C-alpha positions in Angstrom: 210.9 52.9 13.2 214.2 51.5 14.4 213.3 52.2 18.0 210.0 50.4 17.6 211.6 47.3 16.1 214.3 47.4 18.8 211.7 47.5 21.6 209.6 44.7 20.0 212.7 42.6 19.6 213.8 43.3 23.2 210.5 42.2 24.6 210.3 39.1 22.4 213.8 38.1 23.6 212.7 38.7 27.2 209.7 36.5 26.6 211.8 33.7 25.0 214.3 33.9 27.9 211.5 33.6 30.5 210.0 30.7 28.6 213.4 29.0 28.3 214.2 29.2 32.0 211.1 27.3 33.0 211.8 24.1 31.0 215.5 24.4 31.8 214.9 24.4 35.6 212.4 21.6 35.3 214.8 19.6 33.2 217.7 19.9 35.6 215.3 19.2 38.5 214.4 16.0 36.9 210.7 16.9 36.5 210.9 17.2 32.7 212.0 14.6 30.2 214.7 15.1 27.6 212.2 14.9 24.6 210.3 18.0 25.5 213.6 19.8 26.3 215.1 18.9 22.9 211.9 19.9 21.2 212.1 23.3 22.9 215.7 23.6 21.7 214.5 22.8 18.1 211.9 25.6 18.3 214.5 28.1 19.5 216.8 27.0 16.7 214.0 27.5 14.1 213.3 31.0 15.6 217.0 31.8 15.5 217.4 30.7 11.9 214.3 32.7 10.9 215.6 35.8 12.5 219.0 35.2 10.9 217.3 35.1 7.4 214.8 37.9 8.0 217.2 40.4 9.5 219.4 40.9 6.4 216.3 41.0 4.2 215.0 43.8 6.4 218.3 45.6 6.2 218.3 45.3 2.4 214.9 46.9 2.3 215.7 49.8 4.7 219.2 50.5 3.4 219.9 49.1 -0.1 223.5 50.6 -0.1 224.6 47.9 2.3 224.0 45.1 -0.2 227.5 45.3 -1.6 229.1 45.1 1.8 226.9 42.1 2.7 227.8 40.3 -0.5 231.5 41.0 0.1 231.1 39.5 3.6 229.4 36.4 2.3 232.1 36.0 -0.3 234.8 36.2 2.3 232.9 33.6 4.4 232.8 31.3 1.4 236.5 31.7 0.8 237.3 30.9 4.5 235.1 27.8 4.3 236.7 26.6 1.0 240.2 27.2 2.4 239.3 25.3 5.6 237.9 22.4 3.6 241.1 22.3 1.5 243.2 22.2 4.7 241.1 19.6 6.4 241.9 15.9 5.9 241.1 12.6 7.4 244.0 11.6 9.7 242.3 8.4 11.0 242.8 4.9 9.9 239.9 2.7 8.8 240.1 0.9 12.1 240.0 4.1 14.1 237.0 5.4 12.1 235.2 2.2 12.7 236.0 2.4 16.4 234.7 6.0 16.5 231.6 5.0 14.5 232.2 7.8 11.9 233.2 8.2 8.3 236.1 9.8 6.5 233.8 12.5 5.2 232.5 13.3 8.7 236.1 13.5 9.9 237.0 15.9 7.2 233.9 18.1 7.9 234.9 18.3 11.5 238.4 19.3 10.5 236.9 21.9 8.2 234.9 23.3 11.1 238.0 23.5 13.3 240.1 25.1 10.6 237.3 27.6 9.8 237.2 28.5 13.5 241.0 29.0 13.7 241.0 31.1 10.6 238.1 33.3 11.9 239.9 33.7 15.2 243.1 34.7 13.5 241.3 37.2 11.2 239.6 38.7 14.3 242.9 39.1 16.1 244.5 40.7 13.0 241.6 43.1 12.6 241.8 44.1 16.2 245.5 44.7 15.9 245.0 46.7 12.6 242.3 48.9 14.2 244.6 49.6 17.2 247.6 50.5 15.0 245.4 52.8 12.8 244.0 54.4 15.9 247.5 55.1 17.3 248.7 56.6 14.0 245.8 59.0 13.8 
C-alpha cells in the first residue's frame, strides 16, 4: 500500500512540477501577467496545505501508535512559538513604524518569526551534535 501511495505521490509531484515550469517560463519571458502567476502560486499553496493536513491524518489511521509522538512534536512547536513571541518586541518608534507603513503588532510578529527560526536552527544544531556524540560513544 505504501509503495502505491509513494508512486501516486511521485507522479502527482512530477505533474505539478511540469505544470509549474510552463507559467514560470512564460512569466519570466514577459508573455504572462503577474495575476495568473500569483493565482497559480495560490493554487499550489492550497494543495500544499491540503497535503500537510491530510498526511498526518493518513499516518494516524495507518499507525495509531505515532499519535503520542505527533502530539509531543506539536506541543514543542507551540512552546517554541510562545517563547519566540515572548522574546519578540517592537523596537521601532512611532515615526519609524509610520515610515515603514506597519504597526507595532506586525513588527512583533515579524520578530517572533525571526526568533522562532533562530530557536529552531539552534535546536537542530544541538540535535545533530547530540546524535553525533551518541554515535561516537556507541
